N, C-alpha and C positions, 0 to 999 in steps of 0.2 A: 536708415529708416529712423526718422525723428521719434516715432512711437517708442523706440527703445529707450528714450530718455525718461519715460514715465514708468515709475515703479508700481508694482501691484503686490500688496500684502494683505493679510487677513485683517490687520488693524484698520486699514483704509476701508474695507468692505463692511465692517460691522458698525453701522451708523444708527442714529436714533430713528426708530420706525414710526411712520405716520399712523394716526388713528389709535386704536386700542388693541390689546392682545387678542380680544375676542373676535376681532375682524378676521384673524388668521388661525385661531386655535379654539378647540372645544375642551372645556374642563371636564375631566373624567373622575377625579378623586382628590380629596385633600390628603396630603401626606404628612404635614406637620403644621403646628401653629405655635407662635410665640408672641412676645410683647411687640415685636417689630412688625408682624404681619403673618403671612402663611406661605406654605409651599404646596403646589398642586401638581398632579400629573395631568398633562394636557395632550391632545392629539392635534397635529397640524392639519388643517382642512385640505390643503393641496397634496401634501406628500404622504399623509396618514401616519407620519412618524410620531412616536411617543416621546415627549420631552418633559422637563420639569419647568414650572413657572414659579418664580419667587416674587411674591407681592410685598411691597413695603408700604405701610399705611400712609394715608394722606398727609400732605405737608403740614396742614393746620394742626394736626395732632401728633406730629412726629418730632422726636428729639432732633434738633439741628445737627448734632454730632453723628446721629445715625444716618442722616441724609448725606453728610460728607463721606461716611463710610461706604454707602452704596454707590455713590459716584466714583469713589476711589476703586471699589471692587470691579465696576464695569470697565474702567480704564485699564486696570491691571490685567483682567482676564482677556480683554481684547488684544493685549500686546504679547501674551504668553502662548507659546506654541510647543507644547510638550504632551506626550501621550498619557501622562499621569497627572495632568492638571485639567480641571473641568473646562469644557468649551462653552462659550456663550454664543448664541445664535442671533438673538434679537433683544432689543430693550426699548421700553416705552416710558414716557413721562406724561402722565395724565392727571386730571384733577383728583382722582382717587389715590394717586401715588405712583411710585416706580414699579415697573415689572421687568424682570429679567427672565428670558427664555434660555434654558441651558440643556445640556445633555441630561438624560435621565439615567441615574444609576439605581437599578431596581433591587440591589442587594442591601440597601440601607446604609446606616453608619457603621463604621468599624467599632465604635463604642458599644453598640447593641450586640455585635457579634462577640465581643469580649465578655459582656454580661452573660450571654447565652453559653459560651464555651468555657469560661473560667480562664483558660490560658491556651496557648498554641504550642505545637511541637516546634523544635528549633528550626527545622527545615521550612515549615509554613511561615514562621515568624520572619525568617531570613528573606523569604520571597516578598513579603510585605515591606520589610525595612529597605530592601534594595531599591524598590520602586519609590519609596518615600525619600530616601537619600538622593536618588537620581533627580527627582523633581526639585529638591532643596538645592543641590549643586547647580542645576540649571538656573534657578532664581538668583543664587549668589553670584553666578557668572555674569548675570545682567545687573548686578548691584541692587537686587531686591531682597529685603528681609520680609518673611511672612509675619512673624511675631505672635502668631496664635495657633501654632501647630498642636493638635490634640486629636484623640480618636473620634471626637464628634465632628471634626473638620476633615475627616477622611471617609470618602464614600466607597462602597464596594460596587464596582462595575460588573464583575462576573466572578463566579466560583467554579474553578476547574479542579474537581476532586480535592478540595481543601486548599488549593492554591488560589488566593484571592487577588484579582486585578483591581487596583485602586485608583481613585482620583482625589487629588487634594483640592479643597474648596475654601471659601471664605477668605478672600483677599481684602476685606474691608479695612483691616488695620495694617496691611502690608505697606512697605515704604521703600522708596529708592534711597539708598544710603551712600554717603561719601566715605570712602575707605580711610580718609585722613581725619575723620571726625567721629566722635562717639554720640550715640543716641541717648536721649535723656528721659523721654516719656515712658512711664511704667504702663505697659500694655501686655495683656495675655491672661490666661486662666491660671489660678494660683498653683495647682499641682505641677504645671509644666514650665513655670517661669524660671529662668536662669538667675543665679545669685547676683550677677552684675547688673541685671535689669533693676533690681530693688535699689541698687547703689546709683542708679540713673547714669550709668556710664557703660554702654554696651555696643556691640557691633553684630555682624551677621552670625557669629558663633552662638548667639542665644538660640537660634533655630536648631543647632546641633544638640544643645542641651535638651531641648524639647524632644528631639528624636531619641535621645538616650532614655528619657523618661518613658516614652512610648514603647521602646524595645523592652525595657524592664517589665512594664505592665503586660506586654504580649507573652512574656516567658513565665510570669508567675501569677498574673491575674489581679495584682493590686499595685498601687503606686508606691514609689520609693519614699515619698514624703507625703504624709497624710495627717488629718486632724482638722480643726477649724482653721480659718484663714491665717490667724496670728500664729498658730502652732506650725502651720506649713511654712510660713515665711521664716520662722526661727530655725526649723529643721534644715531648710534649704541653705540658709546662711551659714550653718555649721557644716553641711555637706555630708553627713553620715547617713547611710542607708543599709538595710539588711541584705547581705548576700551569703548568709551562713545557715539559714533555716533549712529544714529538710528538703524543700522543693529545689533549692539551689545546689544541693549535692548531686542532683540528677542532670544539671545543666553543665555544658562543656566549659572548660577554662577559657576557650577562645571567645565564647559568647560573653562571659563575665568580663574578660579583658576589654572587649569592644565597648561594653557599657561603661566601664571605668574611664575609657578614653573620651567618651562623649559626655560623661558627668564629671569631667575634670573641673574643679572650682575655678581654675585660672583659664580664662578664655584665650590667652596667648598660647598656652601649651595644649589646649583642647584640640582634639583632632578636627580637621575640616571635613565637610561633606564629601569632597572629592577623594580624600585619602581613606575615609571610612568605606567608600564603595569598593576599594581595593583591599579591604581587610581580609585576613586569612579565614575568618568565620564564613564569609560568603564563598570563598574558594573551596572551603571544606564541603559545602553542599552543591558546588558547581552551579551557583545561582545565575551567573551571567550566561552560561551555556543554555539554561532553560529559556532565556529570552532570545537566544540567537540560534536555536536548533532548527536548521533548515537544510534541505538537500542542495547539493551543488547544482543539479539541473534546474531546480526551482529558482535558485539564486541567479543563474544565468538567464533564465526566462525574464525575470524582473529587470535585470541589468540591460537586456536587449530593449525593453520598453524605454529605459532611460535614454539609450542611444538614439532611438527613433522619435523621441518627443520633440516636435517642432510646431509650436503654436503659430497660428496664422496672423492674429492681430490682438491688440490689447483688450478689446471687448470680449473676444473669445477667451482670452487668458483670464480676465476678471470673472467671467461667468463660470469657467472651469474651477477657479479658486473657490467660488461660492458653492458650487456643486460638491466639491470635495469636502469643504468645511462642514457641510450639512450631512455628509454620508460616511463619516469615519467609522460608523458602526458596521459597515458591510463586512461579511466574513473574509473576503480576500485581502482586506486591509491588514489582517493579522500576519500573513506571510510577508507583506511589504514592510511592516514594522520590524519583523525579525531581520530582514536584510539590512534595513536602515541601521539597526542596533549593531549588526555585525560589522558594518563599515565604520560606524561611529565608535572608534576604539576608546576614546577618552571620555565617553559618556556625557558629553556636554550638549547632546541633542542637536548637533549641527555637523554637517560633513564638510571637511576641508578638501582642497584639491589634492593635498598630500594623502589623506585617508582614501580618497577615491582612486588615486594612482596605485596605492598599495593593494586595494581590492582587485583592480585590474590585473596586477601582477600575479596575484594568487589564483585568480579565476582563469585567466587566459595566457599566463606566462608572457605578458607583454611588458618588458622592462621600460620601453619608451612609449608611454601613452599620453604624453603632455598635450599634444595637439587635440587628441580625442577628448581629454578631460576639459580642456579650455572650451571646446565646442559645447560640451554638455553643460558647463556652468553658464555659458552665454544663453542657452535655451531655457535653463531651469531656475537660475538665481534671479528671480523676478525683482527683488528689491535691491539687487546689486550690492550686497553687503559682503561679498566674498565667501559666503557659506551657502550650502544647500540645507535649508531647514526642513523640519518634519513635514509640514503640509506641502511645501514646494516639492519635496521628494515624492509624496503620494500622488500629487497631480501628474507627475511625469510617468509614474509606474503603474497606476491603476488601470484596469480594463475599462476604457471609456464607454463601452457598450452597456456596462452595468449602471451607468449614471444617466444615460440619455433616454429615459422613458418620459412619456408625456407629463405625468404628474409632477415629477421633479423639475422638468424643463419649464413648466408653467410657473412653478414657484420661483424659479430663478429669473424668468422673464419679468414677473411682477416686482421683483426686487429693484430692477432698473426702471420699470414703468411706475414711478412713484405716484402719478395722478390717476392711475387705473384707466387711462384713455384707450388702452389696447395698442398703443404704439410707444416706442422709445424715441423720444425727441432729442434734438441736438443738445438742448439744455440739460436734459437728464443724463446723457452720455458725458457731457463736460463735467457735471457735478460729481458723477460717480467715479470717473477715471482721472480727471485732470484738475481736481480741486486744489487750489493753492498755487497753480502754475500761472505763468504769464497768460493773460486773457487772449491776446492775439495768437499766441502759440496754441492754446487749447482749442480755439475756434478752428484753426487750420488742421490740427490733428483730428478733430471731430469730423470735419468735412472729408478728410482722407479716409477715415473709417467708414463713413456713410457711402462713399463712392465704391468701396469694396463690397458692402453688404446690401445696400438699398437697391434691390432689383427693379422696383417700379419708379425709382427716381422721385419720390415724394418728400424727400428730406426727413424721413423718419424710418424706423424699423418695426415692422409688424411681427407677430408671433411666427408666422411661416418663414419669414426671412431670418429671424433669430434661430429657429430650429434648423434651417438649412446651413447656417453658419456653424452651428455646433456639430452637425453631422459630419462636417469636414474633418473633425478630430478622428474619425474612424478610418480615414483614407490614408 
């Protein structure tokens, strides 16, 4: 099937939306305002889902550097697929400025929670830090440096009896780095900047330093380096900080040791995000187990969904990708994530064939599962990169009946029906699925798709035909 030559991933599906955000969303409340613009809580007109809308002020009054940042943030967020990194749904470029529609994290900023609480217990701090380091390791594995990690750029998605689930935001100053080169541009917020950044010679380890500062603040309620900007720079360049006052006598030696490893002045010997995740401090509180605690029966049920997942065609596959991307808030996704993290032993947020084989061996005592694993990867690894990634995994395992209600299906149909004609045309299919491929090939693939779906043979797909195609996911 030539359609198998076409890759489907979330980056491909998040494109510039036509019109304005008010065509699809209703503003409910202003959440924050700054010199760049404002953030609003909005409700999607079709799905009734609550989201956040970030508005960046009009180009004529906007700092050109801020415009570069917002474009950079959109491109970065589109490409990142991690449960602790904010998801972007839509973006618009209008006369009034840029608008980004993202997940809504109703718990606000981690910064405000620190202000309210003063400091956290070690166990609650470890729960936050594990998620933060997991997202940083994921980025570093993709050669991305965040460069501005701070509590203001960490949002609280939910609070489960003091255990906060977080999302990292603001990738405006993030950068793809070359491991053989040093970065020079001084970027970040003074309290959290690593000493080597001031020396204009740094790499991804600058993010680990910022994580060390955040962990310090979580445990004692104040930053390790403080004062006005000049004082902070001076203190950071010396690298001395308080770990002897009364509050630190109540904090474990393993916590203090991890802080020291992250606030190592020498980036060469500073611990990596990956190694920090395996530190004894997290093991002490069994933090990984908190994210992978699921019954064997539930795990088997979800694994059966993986085995049974067989998409019919690329349009159905793309529509399902969009449905899942917009419905990661559903309650059943929590269990799916636990299974994903159980299989993903090295915490890089992608499952290898070896990791899946090990999971099969543990669950079913199947030492020889190579053929089955190969078949699963063929059906699930939509972008053919040799890994099952976070959203690919959820597409295969989620209960499709939870997604296929009329409101959500209409929203998905409208994504492909760019001109709002009530029909998805051959051009719209070609642009959505086969953009960048050979024109003759894309025309042939589009015709093949239409022949499968277009029941009334009018060279387009109406909503009923689209709905019928998606209903086949339940069979």
